SELOTOR-404270 format. One record per residue (C-alpha): x, y, z; residue number from 1; residue in one letter. Coordinates in steps of 0.2 Angstrom, whole numbers, m for minus. Layout:
R       X       Y       Z     i   aa
R       X       Y       Z   NUM    A
...
//
This chain:
R       X       Y       Z     i   aa
R       0       0       0     1    M
R       6      17      m5     2    L
R       7      31       8     3    K
R       5      49       4     4    R
R      19      60      10     5    S
R      18      78      13     6    A
R      25      82      m4     7    A
R      11      72     m13     8    W
R      m1      87     m15     9    P
R      14      97     m21    10    L
R      19      84     m34    11    C
R       1      83     m40    12    L
R       0     102     m42    13    A
R      17     103     m51    14    L
R      11      89     m63    15    T
R      m6      98     m66    16    A
R       3     114     m69    17    A
R      15     106     m82    18    A
R       1      98     m91    19    A
R      m8     115     m92    20    V
R       8     124     m98    21    S
R      11     110    m111    22    A
R      m7     113    m118    23    Q
R      m5     132    m118    24    A
R      11     130    m128    25    Q
R       3     118    m141    26    E
R       0     128    m157    27    P
R     m17     131    m162    28    L
R     m23     123    m178    29    P
R     m23     134    m194    30    T
R     m39     136    m204    31    V
R     m41     145    m221    32    R
R     m57     155    m224    33    V
R     m61     157    m242    34    L
R     m74     170    m244    35    A
R     m86     170    m259    36    N
R     m99     183    m255    37    G
R    m118     180    m251    38    G
R    m128     186    m237    39    T
R    m115     182    m224    40    I
R    m105     196    m233    41    A
R    m119     208    m235    42    G
R    m121     226    m229    43    E
R    m138     233    m229    44    Q
R    m142     250    m237    45    R
R    m152     253    m222    46    E
R    m144     244    m207    47    P
R    m155     236    m194    48    G
R    m169     233    m206    49    T
R    m175     218    m215    50    L
R    m171     227    m232    51    G
R    m159     222    m246    52    G
R    m140     222    m245    53    Y
R    m125     223    m256    54    D
R    m110     211    m254    55    I
R     m97     222    m247    56    T
R     m89     212    m232    57    K
R     m72     205    m235    58    T
R     m65     189    m228    59    A
R     m55     199    m215    60    N
R     m70     209    m210    61    E
R     m80     194    m207    62    M
R     m67     185    m197    63    V
R     m64     201    m187    64    A
R     m82     202    m182    65    S
R     m80     186    m172    66    I
R     m74     191    m154    67    P
R     m67     174    m148    68    V
R     m60     166    m164    69    V
R     m42     166    m158    70    E
R     m46     154    m145    71    R
R     m49     140    m157    72    Y
R     m38     143    m172    73    A
R     m26     153    m182    74    R
R     m37     160    m196    75    V
R     m30     165    m213    76    E
R     m42     173    m225    77    T
R     m43     174    m244    78    E
R     m56     183    m254    79    Q
R     m59     170    m267    80    F
R     m74     179    m275    81    S
R     m88     191    m270    82    N
R    m104     186    m279    83    I
R    m122     182    m275    84    P
R    m124     163    m275    85    S
R    m138     162    m288    86    P
R    m125     168    m301    87    T
R    m112     154    m296    88    I
R    m108     143    m311    89    T
R    m100     126    m313    90    P
R     m84     135    m319    91    E
R     m84     144    m302    92    D
R     m86     127    m293    93    W
R     m71     120    m303    94    L
R     m60     135    m298    95    R
R     m65     133    m280    96    L
R     m62     115    m279    97    A
R     m45     117    m288    98    R
R     m40     131    m275    99    R
R     m45     120    m260   100    I
R     m35     105    m268   101    N
R     m20     117    m271   102    E
R     m20     123    m253   103    L
R     m21     105    m246   104    F
R      m7     100    m257   105    Q
R       4     115    m253   106    A
R       0     116    m235   107    R
R       2     101    m224   108    P
R       0     112    m209   109    D
R     m17     118    m214   110    L
R     m30     109    m203   111    S
R     m45     113    m213   112    G
R     m54     126    m225   113    V
R     m70     136    m222   114    V
R     m79     142    m237   115    V
R     m92     156    m234   116    T
R    m106     156    m247   117    H
R    m123     163    m251   118    G
R    m137     150    m246   119    T
R    m146     150    m263   120    A
R    m134     138    m270   121    R
R    m124     133    m255   122    L
R    m130     115    m255   123    E
R    m125     113    m273   124    E
R    m107     120    m270   125    T
R    m105     109    m255   126    A
R    m110      93    m264   127    F
R     m98      97    m279   128    F
R     m84     100    m267   129    L
R     m88      84    m258   130    H
R     m86      75    m275   131    L
R     m70      84    m280   132    T
R     m59      89    m265   133    V
R     m46      76    m263   134    R
R     m41      77    m244   135    S
R     m46      69    m228   136    E
R     m45      87    m220   137    R
R     m61      95    m217   138    P
R     m70     107    m229   139    V
R     m84     117    m221   140    V
R     m96     128    m230   141    V
R    m105     141    m220   142    V
R    m118     155    m225   143    G
R    m131     166    m217   144    A
R    m150     170    m218   145    Q
R    m147     187    m212   146    R
R    m133     200    m216   147    P
R    m121     206    m203   148    P
R    m129     223    m202   149    T
R    m147     216    m201   150    G
R    m157     212    m186   151    I
R    m150     196    m177   152    S
R    m137     192    m189   153    P
R    m132     173    m189   154    D
R    m117     174    m200   155    G
R    m104     177    m186   156    P
R    m110     162    m176   157    I
R    m111     151    m191   158    N
R     m93     156    m196   159    L
R     m86     153    m179   160    L
R     m94     136    m178   161    S
R     m87     132    m195   162    G
R     m70     137    m190   163    I
R     m71     126    m175   164    R
R     m77     111    m185   165    V
R     m63     114    m198   166    A
R     m50     115    m184   167    A
R     m56      99    m175   168    S
R     m46      83    m178   169    P
R     m63      74    m176   170    A
R     m69      81    m192   171    A
R     m55      73    m203   172    R
R     m62      60    m215   173    G
R     m79      66    m214   174    M
R     m80      74    m231   175    G
R     m87      91    m235   176    V
R     m99      98    m222   177    M
R    m111     112    m220   178    V
R    m112     121    m203   179    V
R    m127     132    m200   180    M
R    m139     135    m186   181    D
R    m129     124    m173   182    D
R    m129     109    m185   183    R
R    m116     100    m194   184    I
R    m122      92    m209   185    L
R    m115      81    m223   186    S
R    m114      89    m240   187    A
R    m121      73    m247   188    R
R    m138      76    m238   189    D
R    m140      95    m235   190    V
R    m154     103    m243   191    K
R    m161     121    m241   192    K
R    m179     122    m237   193    V
//
């Protein structure tokens, strides 16, 4: 039978402190946000209303609007396009898939990619990426139903949730996912209703 000495609590405290210190020094995962436009990047002509919007927010501005993102990942941004999703074409899908595949090939340190997108064609883009991205690392597509300058915008929380999923080792091998409204959905099955 082991007996505790007076040093036992100190030993436990030092071990716990070393574990916390090691965790604090572990680098955060790196996630790249590829922005494409859509409501998530919209700015209303009359902020605070339910009126129309123009696509003006950049990838940097969208990520900067998330107050705690630095807790979960080192986020890199790239303004891939800035168009309404009803105008997205198969050529745009091909360019996006090529870009994601290039990133994964060139960047072994990249944990995942988040694609911001308008919701009108979000599920088609996500499914296309599911078929064409050649990596086990996660690709997460996010959008918003309300622009950032609107009443109760949902884009910032959807983007934060998407970044957290893309940064998670548990998301590897899951294929392309859509993250919105506190849900993680497979791109194979997602449908806007």
